[in-house]
C-alpha positions as CSV (number, residue, x, y, z in Angstrom):
1,M,-25.2,76.6,-24.8
2,F,-22.8,73.7,-24.8
3,Q,-20.3,73.9,-21.9
4,G,-17.3,72.0,-23.4
5,G,-15.3,68.9,-22.9
6,K,-16.4,67.6,-19.5
7,G,-19.8,66.5,-20.7
8,I,-18.3,64.8,-23.8
9,Q,-15.7,63.0,-21.6
10,D,-18.4,61.7,-19.3
11,L,-20.4,60.6,-22.2
12,L,-17.5,58.8,-23.8
13,K,-16.7,57.1,-20.5
14,Q,-20.3,55.9,-20.2
15,A,-20.2,54.7,-23.8
16,Q,-17.0,52.7,-23.1
17,K,-18.6,51.1,-20.1
18,I,-21.6,50.1,-22.1
19,Q,-19.4,48.7,-24.9
20,K,-17.5,46.6,-22.4
21,K,-20.8,45.2,-21.0
22,I,-22.0,44.5,-24.5
23,M,-18.8,42.6,-25.4
24,K,-18.9,40.6,-22.2
25,S,-22.6,39.8,-22.8
26,Q,-21.9,38.7,-26.4
27,E,-19.3,36.3,-25.1
28,E,-21.6,34.9,-22.5
29,L,-24.4,34.6,-25.1
30,S,-22.1,32.5,-27.3
31,N,-22.0,30.0,-24.5
32,K,-25.8,29.8,-24.0
33,I,-27.6,27.0,-25.8
34,I,-31.2,27.3,-27.2
35,Q,-33.2,24.2,-27.9
36,A,-35.9,23.9,-30.5
37,S,-37.8,21.1,-32.2
38,S,-40.3,20.4,-34.9
39,G,-42.6,17.5,-35.8
40,G,-43.6,17.0,-32.2
41,G,-40.0,16.5,-31.1
42,M,-39.0,14.3,-34.0
43,V,-36.3,16.8,-35.1
44,K,-34.4,18.6,-32.3
45,V,-31.7,21.2,-32.7
46,E,-29.5,23.1,-30.4
47,M,-28.0,26.5,-31.3
48,N,-25.7,28.8,-29.4
49,G,-26.1,32.6,-29.0
50,N,-24.0,33.1,-32.1
51,Q,-26.7,31.3,-34.2
52,E,-24.3,28.4,-34.7
53,L,-26.0,25.0,-34.9
54,V,-24.3,22.8,-32.3
55,S,-26.5,19.7,-32.3
56,L,-29.1,18.0,-34.6
57,N,-31.0,15.0,-33.6
58,I,-33.5,13.2,-35.9
59,D,-35.8,10.5,-34.6
60,K,-35.4,7.4,-36.9
61,E,-39.2,7.2,-37.3
62,V,-39.2,10.4,-39.3
63,V,-36.6,9.1,-41.8
64,N,-38.6,7.9,-44.7
65,P,-36.7,7.5,-48.0
66,D,-40.0,8.0,-49.9
67,D,-40.6,11.4,-48.2
68,V,-37.2,13.2,-47.9
69,E,-39.0,16.5,-48.4
70,M,-40.9,16.2,-45.2
71,L,-37.7,15.6,-43.3
72,E,-36.0,18.6,-44.9
73,D,-39.0,20.7,-44.0
74,L,-38.8,19.5,-40.3
75,I,-35.1,20.3,-40.1
76,L,-35.6,23.8,-41.6
77,A,-38.5,24.4,-39.2
78,A,-36.5,23.4,-36.2
79,I,-33.5,25.6,-37.2
80,S,-35.8,28.5,-38.0
81,D,-37.4,28.2,-34.6
82,A,-34.0,28.1,-32.9
83,R,-32.7,31.1,-34.8
84,Q,-35.8,33.1,-33.7
85,K,-35.3,32.1,-30.1
86,V,-31.7,33.1,-30.2
87,K,-32.6,36.4,-31.8
88,E,-35.1,37.1,-29.0
89,M,-32.6,36.1,-26.3
90,V,-30.0,38.5,-27.8
91,E,-32.5,41.3,-28.2
92,S,-33.6,40.9,-24.6
93,E,-30.0,41.0,-23.4
94,M,-29.2,44.1,-25.4
95,V,-32.3,45.9,-24.2
96,S,-31.3,45.2,-20.6
97,L,-27.7,46.5,-21.2
98,T,-28.7,49.6,-23.2
99,G,-31.9,50.5,-21.4
100,G,-33.7,50.1,-24.7
101,V,-31.6,52.7,-26.6
102,K,-30.9,51.5,-30.1
103,I,-27.2,51.6,-30.8
104,P,-26.1,51.7,-34.4
105,G,-24.0,48.7,-35.4
106,L,-25.4,46.2,-32.9
107,N,-26.9,43.1,-34.5
108,T,-30.2,42.9,-32.5
């Protein structure tokens, strides 16, 4: 049978500690930069832990006015790769903070 408030208070304190760790981790992740590329490095992007694109570099050799579609595809591929790497980084960080317990409302 349930024994009352002490267990709930301890659980709430533990949840608050985890919440603080998660908030700090999310702040730290926003400062981490992930690099990705496509086309053998012809298109390079950098994205932070908030999935914000912070840098885009395009090698002039891949800029061909007659094949804009290829350049668009390379840019999309590099951004997609960066987003996947950021997602994996965030998931890894959350797993280490929560011990693998899925917490509703976390974007992992």
